[in-house]
C-alpha positions as CSV (number, residue, x, y, z in Angstrom):
1,M,-128.5,12.3,91.4
2,E,-125.3,11.1,93.0
3,S,-125.8,7.6,91.7
4,R,-126.4,8.9,88.2
5,H,-123.2,11.0,88.4
6,Q,-121.2,8.0,89.5
7,S,-122.7,5.9,86.6
8,I,-121.6,8.6,84.2
9,G,-118.2,8.6,85.9
10,H,-117.8,4.8,85.3
11,I,-118.8,5.2,81.6
12,L,-116.4,8.1,81.1
13,A,-113.5,6.2,82.9
14,I,-114.0,3.2,80.6
15,A,-114.2,5.2,77.4
16,T,-111.2,7.3,78.4
17,V,-108.9,4.4,79.1
18,I,-109.9,2.7,75.9
19,V,-108.8,5.8,73.9
20,W,-105.7,6.0,76.0
21,G,-104.9,2.4,75.2
22,A,-105.0,3.3,71.5
23,T,-102.5,6.2,72.1
24,F,-99.6,3.8,72.5
25,V,-100.1,2.5,69.0
26,S,-100.7,5.9,67.6
27,T,-97.6,7.3,69.2
28,K,-95.6,4.3,68.0
29,V,-96.7,5.1,64.4
30,L,-95.7,8.8,64.9
31,L,-92.3,7.9,66.2
32,G,-91.4,6.8,62.6
33,H,-91.8,10.5,61.5
34,L,-91.3,12.7,64.6
35,T,-89.2,12.6,67.8
36,A,-90.8,11.9,71.2
37,E,-90.3,15.5,72.2
38,E,-91.9,16.9,69.0
39,I,-94.9,14.6,69.4
40,L,-95.4,15.7,73.0
41,F,-95.1,19.4,72.3
42,L,-97.4,19.3,69.2
43,R,-99.9,17.1,71.0
44,F,-100.4,19.3,74.1
45,S,-100.1,22.5,72.1
46,M,-103.0,21.3,69.9
47,G,-105.0,20.3,72.9
48,L,-104.4,23.6,74.7
49,I,-105.4,25.7,71.7
50,A,-108.7,23.7,71.4
51,L,-109.5,24.1,75.1
52,W,-108.8,27.9,75.0
53,L,-110.9,28.4,71.9
54,Y,-113.8,26.5,73.4
55,K,-113.6,28.4,76.7
56,P,-111.2,31.4,76.7
57,Q,-112.1,32.7,80.1
58,R,-109.2,32.9,82.5
59,I,-109.4,30.9,85.7
60,K,-109.0,32.7,89.0
61,M,-107.0,30.8,91.6
62,K,-108.8,30.7,94.9
63,E,-105.5,30.6,96.7
64,K,-102.0,31.2,95.5
65,S,-100.9,27.8,97.0
66,H,-103.2,26.1,94.5
67,Y,-100.8,27.0,91.7
68,L,-98.4,24.5,93.2
69,Y,-100.9,21.7,92.9
70,F,-101.7,22.6,89.3
71,I,-98.0,22.8,88.4
72,G,-97.4,19.5,90.2
73,A,-100.2,17.8,88.3
74,S,-98.9,19.2,85.0
75,F,-95.4,18.0,85.7
76,T,-96.3,14.5,86.8
77,G,-99.4,13.7,84.7
78,L,-98.6,15.4,81.4
79,F,-95.0,16.4,81.1
80,L,-93.1,13.6,82.9
81,Y,-95.6,10.8,82.3
82,Y,-95.9,11.3,78.6
83,L,-92.2,12.1,78.1
84,C,-91.3,8.8,79.7
85,E,-94.0,7.0,77.7
86,N,-93.0,8.5,74.4
87,I,-89.3,7.8,74.8
88,A,-90.0,4.3,76.2
89,L,-92.0,3.4,73.1
90,G,-88.8,4.0,71.1
91,Y,-87.1,1.2,73.0
92,G,-89.8,-1.5,72.8
93,D,-93.1,-2.8,71.7
94,A,-96.2,-0.7,72.3
95,S,-98.0,-3.7,73.8
96,L,-95.3,-4.4,76.5
97,I,-94.8,-0.7,77.4
98,G,-98.6,-0.3,77.6
99,V,-98.9,-3.2,80.1
100,I,-96.2,-1.9,82.3
101,V,-97.6,1.6,82.4
102,S,-101.0,0.1,83.3
103,S,-99.6,-0.7,86.7
104,A,-100.2,2.9,87.7
105,P,-103.2,2.0,90.0
106,I,-101.0,-0.2,92.2
107,F,-98.7,2.8,92.8
108,S,-101.7,5.0,93.3
109,G,-102.8,2.8,96.1
110,I,-99.4,3.0,97.8
111,L,-99.3,6.8,97.5
112,S,-102.9,7.1,98.8
113,A,-101.8,5.2,101.9
114,I,-98.8,7.4,102.3
115,F,-100.2,10.9,101.5
116,L,-103.9,10.5,102.0
117,K,-103.6,8.3,105.1
118,E,-105.8,5.6,103.6
119,K,-105.9,2.0,104.8
120,L,-105.1,-0.6,102.1
121,S,-107.3,-3.6,102.1
122,K,-106.3,-7.3,101.9
123,N,-107.4,-7.4,98.3
124,F,-104.9,-4.7,97.4
125,F,-102.0,-6.7,98.7
126,I,-103.1,-9.8,97.0
127,G,-103.5,-7.9,93.7
128,F,-100.2,-6.2,94.3
129,A,-98.4,-9.6,94.6
130,F,-100.0,-10.8,91.3
131,A,-99.2,-7.5,89.4
132,M,-95.6,-7.3,90.6
133,T,-95.0,-11.0,89.6
134,G,-96.4,-10.2,86.2
135,L,-94.3,-7.1,85.8
136,F,-91.2,-8.9,86.9
137,L,-91.9,-11.6,84.3
138,L,-92.4,-9.0,81.6
139,S,-89.1,-7.2,82.6
140,W,-87.2,-10.5,82.8
141,T,-88.2,-11.5,79.2
142,A,-87.9,-8.0,77.7
143,E,-84.3,-8.3,76.7
144,S,-84.8,-11.5,74.9
145,T,-87.6,-10.0,72.8
146,G,-85.6,-6.9,71.8
147,V,-86.9,-4.4,74.4
148,Q,-84.1,-2.5,76.0
149,I,-83.9,-2.1,79.7
150,L,-84.1,1.7,79.4
151,G,-87.6,1.3,77.9
152,I,-88.7,-0.8,80.9
153,I,-87.3,1.7,83.4
154,L,-89.0,4.6,81.6
155,A,-92.3,2.8,81.5
156,F,-92.2,2.2,85.3
157,A,-91.2,5.9,85.8
158,G,-94.3,6.8,83.8
159,A,-96.6,4.6,85.9
160,I,-95.3,6.2,89.1
161,S,-95.6,9.7,87.7
162,W,-99.3,9.0,86.8
163,A,-99.9,7.7,90.4
164,F,-98.7,11.1,91.7
165,Y,-100.8,12.9,89.2
166,S,-103.9,11.0,90.3
167,I,-103.3,12.1,93.9
168,L,-102.7,15.7,93.0
169,I,-105.7,15.9,90.6
170,R,-108.0,14.6,93.4
171,K,-106.7,17.2,95.8
172,I,-107.4,19.9,93.2
173,T,-111.0,18.8,92.8
174,F,-111.4,19.3,96.5
175,F,-110.7,23.0,96.0
176,G,-113.8,23.3,93.8
177,Y,-112.4,23.7,90.3
178,D,-114.3,22.0,87.5
179,S,-112.9,19.4,85.2
180,F,-112.5,21.8,82.3
181,E,-110.6,24.4,84.3
182,I,-108.3,21.7,85.7
183,T,-107.6,20.4,82.2
184,K,-107.0,23.7,80.6
185,Y,-104.5,25.0,83.2
186,T,-102.6,21.7,83.5
187,F,-102.2,21.8,79.8
188,L,-101.0,25.4,79.9
189,F,-98.3,24.6,82.4
190,A,-97.3,21.4,80.6
191,V,-96.8,23.3,77.3
192,I,-94.7,25.9,79.1
193,M,-92.6,23.0,80.5
194,M,-92.2,21.5,77.1
195,I,-90.9,24.6,75.4
196,P,-87.3,24.4,76.6
197,V,-87.3,20.6,76.0
198,A,-88.5,21.1,72.4
199,I,-85.9,23.8,71.8
200,S,-83.0,21.9,73.3
201,S,-83.9,18.7,71.5
202,G,-83.8,20.5,68.1
203,F,-87.5,20.9,67.2
204,R,-87.8,20.4,63.4
205,V,-90.3,22.9,62.0
206,K,-89.7,21.4,58.5
207,A,-90.8,18.0,59.7
208,V,-94.1,19.5,61.0
209,L,-94.8,21.5,57.8
210,T,-94.2,18.5,55.6
211,M,-96.1,15.8,57.6
212,N,-98.3,13.5,55.6
213,L,-102.0,12.8,56.2
214,T,-101.3,9.7,58.5
215,V,-99.1,11.8,60.7
216,F,-101.5,14.6,60.9
217,L,-104.5,12.4,61.7
218,N,-102.6,10.7,64.5
219,L,-101.6,14.0,65.9
220,V,-105.3,15.2,65.8
221,F,-106.3,12.0,67.6
222,L,-103.6,12.5,70.3
223,G,-104.1,16.2,70.7
224,L,-107.8,16.7,70.5
225,I,-109.4,13.4,71.5
226,A,-106.9,11.6,73.7
227,S,-105.6,14.8,75.3
228,A,-108.1,17.7,75.3
229,L,-111.3,15.7,75.5
230,C,-110.1,12.7,77.5
231,F,-108.4,14.7,80.3
232,V,-111.7,16.5,80.9
233,T,-113.6,13.2,81.1
234,W,-110.9,11.7,83.3
235,S,-111.0,14.6,85.7
236,F,-114.8,14.2,86.0
237,A,-114.4,10.5,86.5
238,V,-111.8,11.0,89.3
239,K,-114.1,13.6,91.0
240,Q,-117.1,11.2,90.9
241,L,-115.4,7.9,91.7
242,G,-112.3,8.7,93.6
243,V,-108.6,8.1,92.9
244,L,-108.5,4.3,93.1
245,K,-112.0,3.5,91.7
246,S,-111.2,5.5,88.6
247,S,-107.5,4.6,88.3
248,V,-108.3,0.9,88.4
249,Y,-110.1,1.2,85.0
250,I,-106.7,1.7,83.5
251,Y,-106.4,-2.2,83.5
252,A,-108.6,-2.0,80.3
253,S,-106.0,0.1,78.6
254,P,-103.3,-2.5,78.0
255,V,-105.9,-4.9,76.5
256,V,-106.8,-2.3,73.9
257,T,-103.1,-1.7,73.3
258,V,-102.2,-5.3,72.8
259,V,-105.1,-5.9,70.4
260,L,-104.4,-2.8,68.3
261,A,-100.6,-3.4,68.4
262,A,-101.2,-6.8,66.9
263,I,-103.6,-5.4,64.2
264,V,-101.8,-2.2,63.3
265,L,-98.2,-2.9,64.1
266,G,-98.0,-6.6,63.7
267,E,-96.7,-7.1,67.2
268,R,-96.9,-10.6,68.8
269,M,-96.4,-11.5,72.4
270,N,-94.6,-14.7,73.4
271,T,-95.9,-17.1,76.0
272,K,-94.1,-15.5,78.9
273,E,-95.2,-12.0,77.9
274,I,-98.8,-13.2,77.7
275,L,-98.5,-14.8,81.2
276,G,-97.0,-11.7,82.6
277,T,-99.8,-9.5,81.1
278,V,-102.5,-11.8,82.5
279,L,-100.9,-11.6,86.0
280,V,-100.7,-7.8,85.8
281,L,-104.4,-7.6,84.8
282,L,-105.5,-10.1,87.3
283,G,-103.6,-8.2,90.0
284,L,-105.4,-4.9,89.0
285,V,-108.8,-6.6,89.0
286,L,-108.2,-8.2,92.4
287,S,-107.2,-4.9,93.9
288,E,-110.3,-3.2,92.5
289,G,-112.7,-4.1,95.3
290,Q,-112.6,-1.7,98.2
291,I,-109.0,-0.9,97.7
292,F,-108.8,1.6,100.5
293,R,-111.0,3.3,103.1
294,R,-110.8,6.5,105.0
295,K,-110.3,5.8,108.7
296,G,-113.7,5.4,110.3
297,K,-115.6,5.9,107.0
298,N,-116.5,3.9,103.9
299,N,-116.5,6.6,101.3
300,D,-113.8,6.6,98.6
301,L,-111.7,9.6,97.8
């Protein structure tokens, strides 16, 4: 049964990151009609409504201290990560931002060693060297291809935020909450966090009421599929596979982003960007095998 659950975890992790790879392109399309703050608020509000309609029962926290973990996961994995990503996409190509954000597993490994006391393997450090070289190359060539440095910084901030989210969500699963409960309450706290941001940024009700079909369908994709559904599948994958085994699947996400960005947005990567992307992906793949171990044990978190 455990093997079957792990197989399902692998399948869901792959499917989830493929959908998430498409979100960079979808968000880029929406940025032509809505602001980054408007997209984020609408996306997670839509996802939250869907989750509560499906299962309206309130969750009972087992301990009051667990609220801090849920709030922390909401802040790092939803509010901060997606805010950084959405704003970053306004400063550069979806393909480049997607590749930089995909470095999250590298940061997850570092944080696992710091906070979960895990021992990083030799493969991790080799992969880290390749990935950092690729990211440096991408950052170095960004200005010449019209990507502003602020977009690069925000993309890196998003990757680090996601790494913290991965650690927090794994801790939450230890407390015995199921994937659906985790997703519903992290969404709730994230929407609450977004309310003052939406108001202060001048949320345009008229823009929402007059959106065209393309904008609406992209919001539905982001809110219901990429958010509500995929956060449930991702939480299940993390629970079954562990932080690093699940997070490393994110290396498939930039491939999807690059392909779709070329087809939908007409983006093209130059030789240096292609080399940087290959190095990042190679680094992530190399770091996949036995990235960390619990002291004295072989099981992943």
